[in-house]
C-alpha positions as CSV (number, residue, x, y, z in Angstrom):
1,X,0.0,0.0,0.0
2,X,1.3,3.4,-0.9
3,X,2.0,5.7,2.0
4,X,3.5,9.1,2.4
5,X,6.7,9.8,4.3
6,X,7.0,13.2,6.1
7,X,10.0,15.0,7.7
8,X,9.0,17.3,10.6
9,X,11.0,20.0,12.3
10,X,9.4,22.0,15.1
11,X,11.6,24.6,17.0
12,X,10.2,26.7,19.8
13,X,12.5,29.5,21.1
14,X,11.7,31.3,24.4
15,X,13.5,34.5,25.3
16,X,13.2,35.9,28.8
17,X,13.7,39.5,30.0
18,X,15.4,38.3,33.2
19,X,17.4,35.2,34.1
20,X,15.6,31.9,34.7
21,X,17.2,29.9,37.4
22,X,15.0,26.8,37.2
23,X,12.5,25.6,34.6
24,X,10.4,22.5,34.4
25,X,8.5,21.6,31.2
26,X,6.1,18.9,30.0
27,X,6.4,18.3,26.3
28,X,4.0,16.5,23.9
29,X,5.9,16.8,20.7
30,X,6.2,13.1,19.6
31,X,3.8,12.0,16.9
32,X,1.5,9.2,17.9
33,X,1.5,5.7,16.4
34,X,-1.9,4.6,15.2
35,X,-3.6,2.7,12.5
36,X,-3.1,5.6,10.1
37,X,0.4,6.7,10.9
38,X,3.7,5.5,12.4
39,X,6.5,7.5,13.9
40,X,9.6,6.1,12.3
41,X,12.1,8.2,14.2
42,X,12.0,11.2,16.5
43,X,14.7,13.3,18.2
44,X,14.1,15.9,20.9
45,X,16.8,18.4,22.0
46,X,16.7,21.1,24.6
47,X,19.1,24.0,25.1
48,X,20.4,24.5,27.7
49,X,20.8,20.8,28.4
50,X,18.4,19.4,31.0
51,X,19.5,17.9,34.3
52,X,16.4,15.7,34.2
53,X,14.5,14.1,31.3
54,X,11.8,11.4,31.9
55,X,9.5,9.8,29.3
56,X,6.1,8.4,29.9
57,X,2.6,8.1,28.4
58,X,-0.2,10.2,29.8
59,X,-3.7,9.2,30.5
60,X,-4.7,9.4,26.9
61,X,-1.7,7.4,25.6
62,X,0.2,10.4,24.3
63,X,4.0,10.2,24.7
64,X,5.3,13.0,27.1
65,X,8.8,14.2,28.0
66,X,9.3,15.9,31.4
67,X,12.4,18.2,31.2
68,X,14.1,19.9,34.2
69,X,16.6,22.6,33.5
70,X,18.6,24.0,36.5
71,X,21.2,26.0,34.6
72,X,20.6,29.8,34.6
73,X,19.4,31.0,31.2
74,X,17.7,33.8,29.3
75,X,17.0,31.7,26.2
76,X,15.4,28.3,26.1
77,X,15.2,26.3,22.8
78,X,13.2,23.1,22.2
79,X,13.7,21.3,18.9
80,X,11.7,18.2,17.8
81,X,12.6,16.4,14.6
82,X,11.4,13.2,13.1
83,X,9.9,11.2,10.3
84,X,6.4,9.9,10.1
85,X,4.8,7.5,7.6
86,X,1.1,8.1,6.9
87,X,-1.4,5.6,5.4
88,X,-4.4,6.5,3.3
89,X,-7.6,6.8,5.5
90,X,-10.8,4.9,4.8
91,X,-13.7,7.4,4.8
92,X,-17.1,5.7,4.8
93,X,-19.9,6.7,2.5
94,X,-21.8,9.4,4.3
95,X,-25.1,7.7,3.8
96,X,-23.9,4.3,4.9
97,X,-23.2,5.4,8.5
98,X,-25.9,4.9,11.2
99,X,-28.1,7.7,12.4
100,X,-26.7,10.1,14.9
101,X,-29.4,9.1,17.4
102,X,-28.3,5.5,17.2
103,X,-24.7,6.4,17.7
104,X,-25.7,8.5,20.8
105,X,-27.7,5.7,22.2
106,X,-25.0,3.1,21.5
107,X,-22.4,5.2,23.3
108,X,-24.7,5.7,26.3
109,X,-25.9,2.1,26.6
110,X,-23.3,0.0,24.9
111,X,-20.9,-2.3,26.7
112,X,-18.0,-3.0,24.3
113,X,-14.8,-1.6,25.8
114,X,-14.1,0.8,22.9
115,X,-17.7,2.3,23.2
116,X,-17.3,2.7,27.0
117,X,-14.0,4.5,26.5
118,X,-15.6,6.8,24.0
119,X,-18.3,7.8,26.4
120,X,-15.8,9.8,28.4
121,X,-15.6,12.3,25.5
122,X,-19.3,13.2,25.7
123,X,-18.9,15.1,29.0
124,X,-17.8,18.7,29.7
125,X,-14.1,19.3,29.9
126,X,-12.0,22.3,31.1
127,X,-12.1,24.3,27.9
128,X,-15.5,23.0,26.8
129,X,-17.4,23.4,30.1
130,X,-21.0,23.7,28.9
131,X,-21.6,22.0,25.5
132,X,-25.4,22.2,25.8
133,X,-25.1,25.9,25.0
134,X,-24.1,24.9,21.4
135,X,-27.1,22.8,20.7
136,X,-29.1,25.6,18.9
137,X,-26.2,26.2,16.5
138,X,-25.8,22.5,15.9
139,X,-29.4,21.6,15.4
140,X,-29.8,22.4,11.7
141,X,-27.2,19.7,10.8
142,X,-28.7,17.1,13.2
143,X,-32.2,16.5,11.8
144,X,-34.0,13.3,12.9
145,X,-32.6,10.0,11.6
146,X,-29.8,11.7,9.6
147,X,-26.7,9.5,9.0
148,X,-24.1,10.6,11.5
149,X,-21.3,11.2,9.1
150,X,-23.5,13.2,6.8
151,X,-24.6,15.3,9.8
152,X,-21.0,15.8,11.0
153,X,-19.9,16.7,7.5
154,X,-22.7,19.3,7.2
155,X,-21.7,20.8,10.6
156,X,-18.1,21.0,9.6
157,X,-19.0,22.8,6.3
158,X,-21.2,25.3,8.2
159,X,-18.4,26.1,10.7
160,X,-16.0,26.6,7.8
161,X,-18.5,28.9,6.0
162,X,-19.9,30.8,9.1
163,X,-16.6,31.5,10.9
164,X,-13.7,33.8,9.8
165,X,-10.2,32.4,10.2
166,X,-8.6,35.3,12.1
167,X,-5.3,34.9,14.1
168,X,-5.8,38.3,15.7
169,X,-9.3,37.5,17.1
170,X,-8.5,35.2,19.9
171,X,-5.8,33.9,22.3
172,X,-5.3,30.4,23.9
173,X,-7.5,31.6,26.8
174,X,-10.5,32.8,24.7
175,X,-13.7,30.9,25.9
176,X,-15.3,28.8,23.2
177,X,-18.6,30.6,24.0
178,X,-17.0,33.8,22.8
179,X,-15.8,32.2,19.6
180,X,-19.4,31.2,18.9
181,X,-20.6,34.8,19.5
182,X,-17.8,36.5,17.5
183,X,-17.8,34.0,14.7
184,X,-14.0,34.1,14.2
185,X,-10.9,32.4,15.5
186,X,-8.1,30.0,14.6
187,X,-7.9,26.2,14.2
188,X,-7.8,25.7,18.0
189,X,-11.0,27.7,18.4
190,X,-12.9,26.0,15.5
191,X,-11.8,22.5,16.8
192,X,-13.2,23.4,20.3
193,X,-16.3,24.7,18.7
194,X,-17.0,21.5,16.8
195,X,-16.2,19.4,19.8
196,X,-18.7,21.4,21.8
197,X,-21.4,21.1,19.1
198,X,-21.0,17.3,18.9
199,X,-21.1,16.8,22.6
200,X,-24.2,19.0,22.8
201,X,-25.9,16.1,21.0
202,X,-24.4,13.4,23.1
203,X,-21.7,12.3,20.6
204,X,-18.2,11.5,21.7
205,X,-15.7,14.1,20.4
206,X,-12.1,14.6,21.1
207,X,-9.6,17.4,20.3
208,X,-6.6,16.4,18.1
209,X,-3.3,18.3,17.8
210,X,-0.8,17.9,15.0
211,X,0.5,19.3,11.8
212,X,-0.8,19.8,8.3
213,X,1.2,19.8,5.1
214,X,-0.3,21.4,2.0
215,X,0.5,22.1,-1.6
216,X,-1.7,24.6,-3.4
217,X,-3.1,23.4,-6.7
218,X,-2.6,25.7,-9.7
219,X,-5.1,28.6,-9.3
220,X,-6.2,27.3,-5.9
221,X,-5.5,29.0,-2.5
222,X,-3.3,27.2,0.0
223,X,-5.0,25.5,2.9
224,X,-5.1,27.5,6.1
225,X,-3.1,26.3,9.2
226,X,0.2,25.9,7.3
227,X,3.6,26.1,8.8
228,X,2.4,25.9,12.4
229,X,0.8,23.4,14.7
230,X,-2.8,22.5,13.6
231,X,-5.9,21.2,15.4
232,X,-8.9,19.3,14.3
233,X,-11.6,16.9,15.7
234,X,-12.2,13.2,16.0
235,X,-15.7,11.7,16.7
236,X,-16.6,8.1,17.5
237,X,-19.0,5.9,15.5
238,X,-19.5,2.3,16.6
239,X,-18.5,0.0,13.8
240,X,-16.2,2.6,12.2
241,X,-14.2,3.8,15.2
242,X,-12.8,7.3,15.5
243,X,-13.3,9.5,12.4
244,X,-11.4,12.8,11.9
245,X,-12.9,16.1,10.5
246,X,-11.1,19.4,10.1
247,X,-13.5,22.4,10.4
248,X,-10.7,24.9,9.6
249,X,-10.3,23.4,6.1
250,X,-13.7,21.7,5.7
251,X,-12.2,18.3,5.0
252,X,-11.7,14.8,6.3
253,X,-8.1,14.6,7.4
254,X,-6.2,12.0,5.4
255,X,-2.6,11.8,4.0
256,X,-1.4,15.3,4.9
257,X,-2.6,15.5,8.5
258,X,-0.1,14.3,11.1
259,X,-1.3,13.6,14.6
260,X,0.7,14.5,17.7
261,X,-1.8,13.9,20.5
262,X,-5.5,13.8,21.4
263,X,-7.5,14.5,24.6
264,X,-10.7,16.1,25.7
265,X,-9.5,19.6,24.7
266,X,-6.4,21.7,24.3
267,X,-5.8,21.8,28.1
268,X,-5.2,18.0,28.1
269,X,-2.6,18.1,25.3
270,X,-0.8,21.4,25.3
271,X,2.4,20.7,23.3
272,X,4.6,22.7,25.7
273,X,3.8,23.6,29.3
274,X,6.3,25.0,31.8
275,X,6.9,26.3,35.3
276,X,9.7,28.8,35.8
277,X,11.6,30.5,38.6
278,X,12.5,34.0,37.4
279,X,12.4,35.2,33.8
280,X,9.8,38.0,34.2
281,X,8.3,38.5,30.7
282,X,8.9,36.2,27.8
283,X,8.7,36.1,24.0
284,X,8.1,33.0,21.9
285,X,9.1,32.2,18.3
286,X,7.9,29.0,16.7
287,X,9.2,27.6,13.4
288,X,7.6,24.5,11.9
289,X,8.5,22.7,8.7
290,X,6.5,19.7,7.4
291,X,8.1,18.3,4.2
292,X,6.7,15.4,2.2
293,X,9.6,13.2,1.1
294,X,7.4,11.3,-1.4
295,X,5.3,8.1,-1.4
296,X,6.9,4.9,-0.4
297,X,5.7,1.3,-1.0
298,X,5.2,-0.4,2.4
299,X,3.0,-2.7,4.3
300,X,-0.1,-1.4,6.0
301,X,0.7,0.5,9.2
302,X,-0.7,-1.4,12.1
């Protein structure tokens, strides 16, 4: 089966106004292994060099690095580099999926282990605290007995058309309710919005972080979310598993979306989180390069 091989470089540079004497960081910068992708190699470097580095998986199965730096510094640089192989994704026919009401009932009342695990993603979470508020916006897509994938695709399209992609409109702390009111934001905001909409109808939905690589077709605009971390949504359908949708680009993520981590929302899977002693104010520069190295013939990634 043909798959694509990607080379990824992600550098985050923090510059502090004052000296930092101690810093501890939790990093989620290693691409996940899954049925659709495999991380073939990955290297993480930190400058200044850490006194402590521990690796473990978090509650959601994302690989994390805990880094402790005790050398005084005013600049802190994290570089993650790796190669990831991505398989084609099977996308069911929209009309062949079960009704959204059946999916909701199955996730509430079902007993298979995977269904019970998905149920956790129907509840409020730190950054999506009141999903029921989003039911009125969601309702036009979720008419009675509509196939769930058709309903989700329609919701994804509406978010893409109704909301303006505006990097200046929000910050990482902007409540998702404000995004709905202002009708503008970035990929993180639109992903949280769709998660809230799906949960408002009792459907399991999780937040996915990663990267997107795009090439503009002749005469076509380049996809938004390029040269930076990206975010999209995954929802659960019994019999099909977790299916990805990208409201920022109105598409089903396939060969050019690379998954880093998933959780209930961004708070669960922030790529870099730190605690400092000193430093006063800080500035951050991020450089991300995702390069397709070309298709390669390989066995299915399992």
